[in-house]
C-alpha positions as CSV (number, residue, x, y, z in Angstrom):
1,X,6.0,5.5,1.1
2,X,7.0,8.9,-0.1
3,X,9.4,10.3,-3.2
4,X,10.9,13.5,-3.9
5,X,8.8,13.4,-7.4
6,X,5.6,11.9,-8.1
7,X,6.3,9.5,-10.9
8,X,9.9,7.1,-10.9
9,X,10.8,5.0,-13.8
10,X,13.4,2.6,-12.4
11,X,16.7,1.9,-14.5
12,X,15.5,-1.6,-15.3
13,X,13.7,-3.4,-17.8
14,X,12.2,-6.6,-18.9
15,X,11.5,-8.4,-21.5
16,X,7.4,-7.4,-22.2
17,X,6.9,-10.3,-25.1
18,X,7.7,-13.0,-22.5
19,X,5.4,-11.4,-19.6
20,X,2.3,-11.2,-22.3
21,X,2.8,-15.0,-23.5
22,X,2.8,-16.1,-19.5
23,X,-0.2,-13.9,-18.7
24,X,-2.0,-14.6,-21.9
25,X,-1.4,-18.2,-20.8
26,X,-3.2,-18.4,-17.7
27,X,-7.0,-19.5,-17.6
28,X,-9.8,-17.1,-17.8
29,X,-10.9,-18.5,-14.7
30,X,-7.7,-16.6,-12.9
31,X,-9.1,-13.3,-12.9
32,X,-11.4,-11.8,-10.4
33,X,-13.2,-8.8,-9.8
34,X,-11.1,-6.0,-8.2
35,X,-12.1,-5.6,-4.6
36,X,-13.0,-1.6,-5.3
37,X,-15.6,-2.8,-7.7
38,X,-14.4,-0.4,-10.0
39,X,-16.1,-0.8,-13.5
40,X,-13.6,-2.2,-16.0
41,X,-10.8,-3.4,-13.1
42,X,-10.0,-6.9,-12.5
43,X,-7.0,-9.0,-10.7
44,X,-5.3,-12.0,-11.1
45,X,-3.8,-12.9,-7.5
46,X,-0.1,-13.6,-7.4
47,X,1.0,-13.3,-3.8
48,X,-1.9,-13.5,-1.0
49,X,-1.4,-14.6,2.5
50,X,-0.9,-18.2,2.4
51,X,-1.0,-18.2,-1.4
52,X,-4.9,-18.8,-1.1
53,X,-7.4,-16.7,-3.5
54,X,-8.2,-13.9,-1.2
55,X,-7.3,-9.8,-1.2
56,X,-6.4,-9.8,2.2
57,X,-3.8,-7.5,3.2
58,X,-2.6,-9.0,6.7
59,X,-0.9,-12.6,7.2
60,X,2.0,-14.8,6.0
61,X,2.2,-14.1,2.2
62,X,3.0,-16.7,-0.3
63,X,2.8,-17.5,-4.0
64,X,-0.7,-18.7,-5.5
65,X,-0.8,-21.3,-8.2
66,X,-1.2,-18.7,-10.8
67,X,2.0,-16.9,-10.0
68,X,3.8,-20.3,-9.8
69,X,2.4,-20.8,-13.4
70,X,4.2,-17.4,-14.4
71,X,8.2,-18.4,-14.3
72,X,9.1,-15.3,-15.8
73,X,7.4,-13.2,-13.3
74,X,8.9,-15.1,-10.8
75,X,12.5,-14.0,-12.3
76,X,11.1,-10.5,-12.2
77,X,10.6,-10.3,-8.7
78,X,14.1,-12.4,-7.9
79,X,16.0,-9.4,-9.7
80,X,14.4,-6.3,-8.2
81,X,15.3,-8.4,-5.0
82,X,12.5,-7.4,-2.4
83,X,10.4,-9.0,0.5
84,X,7.1,-9.5,-1.2
85,X,3.6,-8.3,0.1
86,X,0.3,-8.8,-1.6
87,X,0.7,-8.6,-5.3
88,X,-1.5,-8.6,-8.5
89,X,-1.6,-8.8,-12.1
90,X,-4.4,-5.9,-12.6
91,X,-6.4,-5.3,-15.8
92,X,-8.3,-2.2,-17.0
93,X,-10.9,-2.0,-19.6
94,X,-10.7,-0.2,-22.7
95,X,-12.1,3.6,-21.9
96,X,-12.3,2.5,-18.0
97,X,-10.2,4.5,-15.4
98,X,-8.6,3.9,-11.8
99,X,-10.9,7.2,-10.0
100,X,-8.5,10.1,-8.5
101,X,-7.9,9.1,-5.2
102,X,-5.1,8.9,-2.7
103,X,-3.4,5.7,-0.4
104,X,-3.9,6.7,3.2
105,X,-4.4,3.0,4.8
106,X,-1.7,1.4,7.0
107,X,-0.7,-0.9,4.3
108,X,0.6,1.6,2.0
109,X,2.2,3.8,4.5
110,X,4.4,1.0,4.4
111,X,5.1,-0.3,1.6
112,X,5.8,0.9,-2.3
113,X,3.7,-0.5,-5.3
114,X,5.7,-1.6,-8.3
115,X,4.2,-1.2,-12.1
116,X,5.2,-3.4,-14.7
117,X,3.3,-2.6,-17.8
118,X,2.7,-6.2,-19.6
119,X,0.1,-5.1,-22.2
120,X,-0.4,-1.3,-22.9
121,X,-1.4,0.9,-25.2
122,X,-0.4,4.8,-26.0
123,X,-4.2,5.7,-24.6
124,X,-2.7,4.4,-21.3
125,X,-2.2,7.3,-19.1
126,X,-0.8,7.2,-15.5
127,X,-1.7,10.6,-13.3
128,X,-0.1,11.2,-10.1
129,X,1.0,15.0,-8.1
130,X,0.0,16.4,-11.2
131,X,2.1,14.8,-13.5
132,X,1.1,11.8,-16.2
133,X,3.0,9.4,-18.1
134,X,2.5,6.8,-20.2
135,X,4.3,3.3,-18.7
136,X,6.0,1.8,-21.7
137,X,5.6,-2.2,-22.0
138,X,8.2,-4.0,-19.7
139,X,9.4,-0.4,-17.9
140,X,9.4,-0.5,-14.3
141,X,8.0,2.1,-12.2
142,X,7.3,3.6,-8.6
143,X,5.0,6.2,-7.3
144,X,4.2,8.3,-4.8
145,X,0.4,6.7,-3.6
146,X,0.2,9.6,-1.0
147,X,-0.2,11.9,-3.6
148,X,-3.9,12.4,-5.7
149,X,-3.5,9.4,-8.3
150,X,-5.5,7.8,-10.6
151,X,-5.2,5.8,-14.6
152,X,-7.0,6.4,-17.4
153,X,-7.1,3.8,-20.4
154,X,-8.0,5.8,-23.1
155,X,-7.3,2.9,-25.7
156,X,-9.5,0.1,-26.9
157,X,-7.9,-2.8,-26.0
158,X,-7.1,-3.9,-22.2
159,X,-4.5,-2.4,-20.4
160,X,-2.6,-5.3,-18.1
161,X,0.3,-4.1,-15.4
162,X,2.3,-6.4,-13.0
163,X,1.7,-4.5,-9.8
164,X,4.1,-5.6,-6.8
165,X,3.8,-4.3,-3.2
166,X,6.9,-4.6,-0.8
167,X,8.6,-2.8,2.4
168,X,11.5,-2.3,0.0
169,X,15.0,-2.4,1.3
170,X,17.9,-3.0,-0.4
171,X,18.4,-3.4,-4.1
172,X,15.2,-2.2,-4.5
173,X,16.2,0.9,-2.3
174,X,19.3,1.6,-4.5
175,X,17.1,1.2,-8.0
176,X,14.7,3.6,-6.4
177,X,17.5,6.0,-5.9
178,X,18.9,5.5,-9.1
179,X,15.8,6.2,-11.0
180,X,15.3,9.6,-8.8
181,X,18.9,10.6,-10.1
182,X,18.2,9.5,-13.5
183,X,22.3,8.7,-13.8
184,X,22.3,5.1,-14.1
185,X,22.5,2.8,-17.0
186,X,19.6,0.8,-17.6
187,X,19.6,-2.9,-16.8
188,X,17.6,-6.0,-18.9
189,X,16.5,-9.0,-17.3
190,X,16.5,-11.7,-20.1
191,X,14.5,-14.5,-19.4
192,X,16.2,-17.6,-18.0
193,X,18.5,-15.9,-16.6
194,X,18.1,-15.3,-12.6
195,X,17.1,-17.5,-10.5
196,X,14.1,-18.1,-8.1
197,X,14.7,-20.0,-5.6
198,X,15.6,-17.5,-2.9
199,X,12.2,-15.3,-3.5
200,X,11.4,-14.1,0.3
201,X,7.8,-13.3,1.4
202,X,6.3,-11.1,4.1
203,X,6.1,-13.3,7.4
204,X,5.2,-9.8,9.3
205,X,3.0,-7.1,8.1
206,X,1.2,-5.5,10.9
207,X,1.8,-5.2,14.9
208,X,-0.2,-7.3,17.3
209,X,-0.6,-4.0,18.7
210,X,1.0,-0.8,17.9
211,X,4.1,0.5,19.6
212,X,3.9,4.3,20.6
213,X,7.2,4.8,18.5
214,X,5.4,3.6,15.4
215,X,1.9,5.7,16.3
216,X,4.9,8.8,16.7
217,X,5.9,8.1,13.2
218,X,2.8,8.1,11.5
219,X,1.7,11.1,13.4
220,X,4.7,12.9,12.3
221,X,4.3,12.1,8.8
222,X,0.9,13.4,8.6
223,X,2.2,16.4,10.7
224,X,4.7,16.9,7.8
225,X,1.7,17.0,5.4
226,X,-0.7,19.1,7.4
227,X,-2.2,22.7,6.0
228,X,-2.5,25.5,8.4
229,X,-5.4,25.6,10.4
230,X,-6.4,27.0,13.5
231,X,-7.3,23.6,14.7
232,X,-4.4,22.1,14.1
233,X,-2.0,22.4,17.0
234,X,-5.0,21.6,19.6
235,X,-5.4,18.5,18.0
236,X,-1.8,17.4,17.6
237,X,-1.7,18.2,21.2
238,X,-4.4,15.8,22.0
239,X,-3.0,13.1,19.6
240,X,0.3,13.4,21.3
241,X,-1.5,13.5,24.9
242,X,-2.6,9.7,23.7
243,X,0.4,8.5,22.6
244,X,2.1,9.3,25.6
245,X,-0.4,7.5,27.6
246,X,-0.6,4.8,25.1
247,X,3.2,4.7,26.1
248,X,2.6,4.0,29.6
249,X,0.4,0.9,29.1
250,X,2.8,-0.3,26.4
251,X,5.6,0.1,29.0
252,X,3.3,-2.5,31.4
253,X,2.1,-4.7,29.2
254,X,3.4,-4.4,25.4
255,X,1.1,-6.9,23.3
256,X,0.0,-8.7,26.4
257,X,-3.8,-9.5,26.4
258,X,-4.0,-7.8,29.7
259,X,-3.7,-4.5,28.5
260,X,-5.8,-4.4,25.7
261,X,-8.9,-3.1,27.8
262,X,-6.7,0.1,28.4
263,X,-5.4,0.3,24.9
264,X,-9.0,0.6,24.1
265,X,-10.3,2.9,26.3
266,X,-7.5,5.2,25.3
267,X,-8.8,4.7,21.9
268,X,-12.1,5.4,22.5
269,X,-11.3,8.5,24.6
270,X,-9.2,9.9,21.6
271,X,-12.4,9.5,19.6
272,X,-14.7,11.1,21.3
273,X,-12.2,14.3,22.3
274,X,-11.2,14.5,18.6
275,X,-14.9,14.5,17.5
276,X,-15.8,17.1,20.3
277,X,-12.8,19.2,18.9
278,X,-14.9,19.5,15.4
279,X,-11.4,18.9,13.9
280,X,-12.6,17.3,10.4
281,X,-11.9,20.4,8.8
282,X,-8.2,19.9,9.2
283,X,-6.4,18.9,6.0
284,X,-3.6,17.4,4.3
285,X,-1.9,18.7,1.2
286,X,-3.3,15.9,-0.6
287,X,-6.8,17.3,0.1
288,X,-7.5,14.3,3.0
289,X,-8.9,15.4,6.2
290,X,-6.5,15.0,8.4
291,X,-8.8,12.9,10.7
292,X,-9.4,10.2,7.9
293,X,-5.6,9.8,7.6
294,X,-5.7,9.1,11.3
295,X,-8.2,6.6,11.1
296,X,-7.1,4.8,8.1
297,X,-2.9,5.0,8.9
298,X,-3.3,4.7,12.5
299,X,-6.3,4.1,14.5
300,X,-8.0,1.1,12.7
301,X,-4.3,-0.7,12.7
302,X,-3.5,-0.3,16.4
303,X,-4.1,-4.1,16.8
304,X,-4.0,-6.9,14.1
305,X,-7.1,-8.4,15.5
306,X,-9.5,-6.0,16.5
307,X,-12.0,-8.5,17.0
308,X,-10.1,-10.6,19.2
309,X,-9.3,-7.0,21.4
310,X,-13.2,-6.5,21.6
311,X,-13.8,-9.8,22.5
312,X,-10.9,-9.5,25.4
313,X,-12.4,-6.0,26.4
314,X,-16.3,-7.2,26.8
315,X,-18.4,-4.4,27.6
316,X,-16.8,-1.9,25.7
317,X,-18.4,-0.1,23.1
318,X,-17.6,-1.3,19.2
319,X,-14.2,0.7,17.7
320,X,-15.7,3.9,15.5
321,X,-14.4,5.8,12.6
322,X,-13.6,9.4,13.0
323,X,-16.0,11.7,11.3
324,X,-14.2,13.5,8.4
């Protein structure tokens, strides 16, 4: 999701001491290694598919037992007023890093990531799009994850952030707009003052089969971020032809299983042609190859259940990634 500035502090603040007490009360067994495997990174799962101990991004989201043990964290979520996707507490050890990277997966194209520091120190620096900030305990921040970003904990203690993912909308959208303007008085959310009965969790977060209109939106987004290159025009033309052919299948089948073999054949044909065009040198402004962005944002998320599509389209080759 895109912002006017790389990092935006929202005009809402939370009680850091209460957050810290809840987090420190969680058992050590609640902490699990971060799925990236980055050294010094660990997490507590708060919202997952079905509230189960998984790091999956797809499925009907629900609270884990760890979230239910943290009533003020639930108040924080209710006060922001969003529909919640996968969310966690994220720990970063002393001297550890979240290496600089760009979030280009479909999930990050469709979600905002909110950071609320719970335990921090002045040595923790968050860098995004060339700007570096220290996020204070209890503050609320969003950032443009399609820009290069990373974190360094230069202190001697572990840093813990509450990290909430959401598609945004409603009050959160208003908070982001106010944060970008910088003209709103900061609201403080006192513990015990916000009802938590109406928390909303994602039920739908990936299409059964991606519509041609959604594909066009993602391709347009990538095109807007592309660096001029002699192959950019031909590559975009081939992708546009693919979307038109996809639209024809969609008009006949939409997400019906009968269309799956045709959809898969179109996808494989596009992969074959783009690879032959040798367009892997076409870059985006964030230095990510266009092919990688297309692959992660669109091509590997055309189907909610790729394994089922492959099983239906028996005899078709296994979907491949674009060489980037």
